[in-house]
C-alpha positions in Angstrom: 93.4 86.9 79.6 96.0 83.5 79.5 97.8 85.2 82.0 95.1 86.0 84.3 94.1 82.4 84.3 97.5 81.1 84.5 98.0 83.1 87.6 94.8 82.1 89.2 95.1 78.5 88.5 98.6 79.0 90.7 100.8 77.8 87.5 103.3 79.9 85.8 104.6 80.0 82.2 108.1 81.7 83.3 111.3 79.9 84.3 111.2 79.2 88.0 115.0 80.8 88.4 113.4 84.0 87.8 113.5 86.3 90.6 110.2 87.8 92.3 110.6 91.7 91.7 109.3 94.5 93.8 109.1 98.0 92.7 108.4 100.4 95.7 107.7 104.0 95.1 105.1 107.0 95.8 104.0 107.1 92.0 102.8 110.7 92.4 101.9 110.3 89.8 102.5 106.9 88.0 103.7 108.0 84.9 105.5 106.6 81.7 109.0 105.9 83.1 107.3 103.8 85.9 105.3 101.9 83.1 108.5 101.0 81.2 110.0 99.6 84.5 107.1 97.5 85.1 107.1 96.3 81.4 110.7 95.4 81.8 110.1 93.8 85.1 107.5 91.9 83.3 110.2 90.3 81.1 112.8 89.7 83.4 110.9 88.7 86.6 108.7 85.6 87.9 106.6 87.8 90.2 106.1 91.4 89.8 104.6 93.5 93.1 104.6 97.1 92.9 104.7 98.4 96.4 102.9 102.1 97.0 104.3 103.9 100.0 101.7 105.5 101.9 103.0 108.5 103.7 99.8 109.3 105.5 100.0 112.8 104.9 97.3 115.4 103.4 97.3 115.8 99.9 99.6 118.6 98.7 101.7 119.9 95.8 104.0 117.1 96.1 101.3 114.3 96.8 98.6 115.3 95.2 96.9 111.6 94.9 95.4 109.6 97.6 96.8 105.9 98.0 93.6 104.8 96.5 93.9 107.3 93.6 97.5 106.0 93.1 96.5 102.5 93.0 93.8 102.9 90.7 95.8 104.7 88.2 98.2 102.1 88.4 95.9 99.4 87.9 94.3 101.3 84.7 97.7 101.6 83.3 98.5 98.3 83.6 95.1 97.0 82.3 95.5 99.3 79.2 98.8 97.4 78.3 97.3 93.9 79.0 99.4 93.4 82.3 97.3 91.5 84.6 99.7 89.3 86.2 101.4 92.2 88.6 100.3 92.4 92.4 99.6 96.0 93.7 100.2 96.6 97.3 100.0 99.6 100.0 102.6 99.8 102.7 102.9 102.6 105.4 106.1 104.7 104.4 106.7 105.7 108.2 109.2 104.6 110.5 112.7 103.1 110.6 114.6 101.9 107.7 114.6 98.2 108.9 111.1 98.2 109.7 109.9 99.6 106.4 112.1 97.0 104.5 110.3 94.6 106.6 106.7 95.8 105.7 107.6 95.6 102.2 109.0 92.3 102.1 106.0 91.1 104.1 103.7 92.6 101.8 105.2 90.9 98.8 104.9 87.5 100.8 108.3 87.7 101.7 110.1 86.2 98.5 113.3 84.3 99.0 114.2 85.3 95.7 113.6 88.9 96.1 114.8 91.7 94.1 114.0 95.4 94.4 113.9 97.4 91.7 114.6 101.2 92.3 116.2 104.4 91.2 116.6 105.9 94.7 120.2 104.8 95.9 119.1 104.8 99.9 116.2 102.5 98.9 118.9 100.0 97.1 121.0 100.4 100.0 118.7 99.5 103.0 117.6 96.6 100.9 120.9 95.6 100.1 122.0 95.9 103.9 118.9 93.4 104.4 120.7 91.1 102.2 118.1 91.5 99.1 119.1 92.0 96.0 118.5 95.2 94.0 118.3 96.5 90.5 119.2 100.1 89.8 116.8 101.9 87.7 117.7 104.3 85.2 116.1 107.7 85.3 114.3 108.1 81.9 115.2 111.6 80.5 112.2 114.0 79.9 110.2 112.1 82.5 110.6 113.2 86.1 107.3 113.3 88.6 108.2 116.5 90.1 108.1 118.1 86.8 104.8 116.4 85.8 103.5 117.7 89.1 104.8 121.1 88.3 102.8 121.1 84.9 99.7 119.7 86.7 99.6 122.7 89.2 100.3 125.2 86.4 97.3 123.7 84.3 100.0 122.9 81.6 98.4 120.3 79.3 101.8 119.1 78.3 101.7 116.8 81.4 99.4 114.8 79.8 102.1 113.3 77.5 103.8 111.6 80.5 100.9 109.8 81.8 100.2 106.3 80.5 96.8 105.3 78.8 94.3 104.3 81.4 95.9 106.4 84.2 95.3 109.6 82.6 91.4 109.2 83.3 92.1 108.8 87.0 94.3 111.8 86.9 92.0 114.0 85.1 89.1 112.8 87.4 91.2 113.6 90.5 91.3 117.5 89.5 
């Protein structure tokens, strides 16, 4: 509760030299690996913005969740871990790379100290080309969005162990 009150009052208990960190992704679905990244960001960053990339396409095997469902599952997972001071925004995922970078930074309130966290080499390279610092996210063995989607499509209950508490309710309600 204190972190929510501190944020609402516009104060911070973190040192001012900590970067504003941005975590863009599709989050199809938001899984334990994503949550681990956010938890790390909360320790290393002054502000955290999670950017849901909206492909604006119909639901499919590769994209089984709407942007609203993804926002809800991320919010529920963060709340279950008492993470109340991360922002969640949605950005259109289409168009040229430079325009996308601009939309992501704008959605994060254009921080001068931005650092983008991503496991995708292309994402890191386009932010670096725009002069934005990046941090490489290392893949967590055994946690992979494509594999989780395959388990879900096969109605294999083992997918549940990869979905954070809170988010699993959203996932189950969407099936």
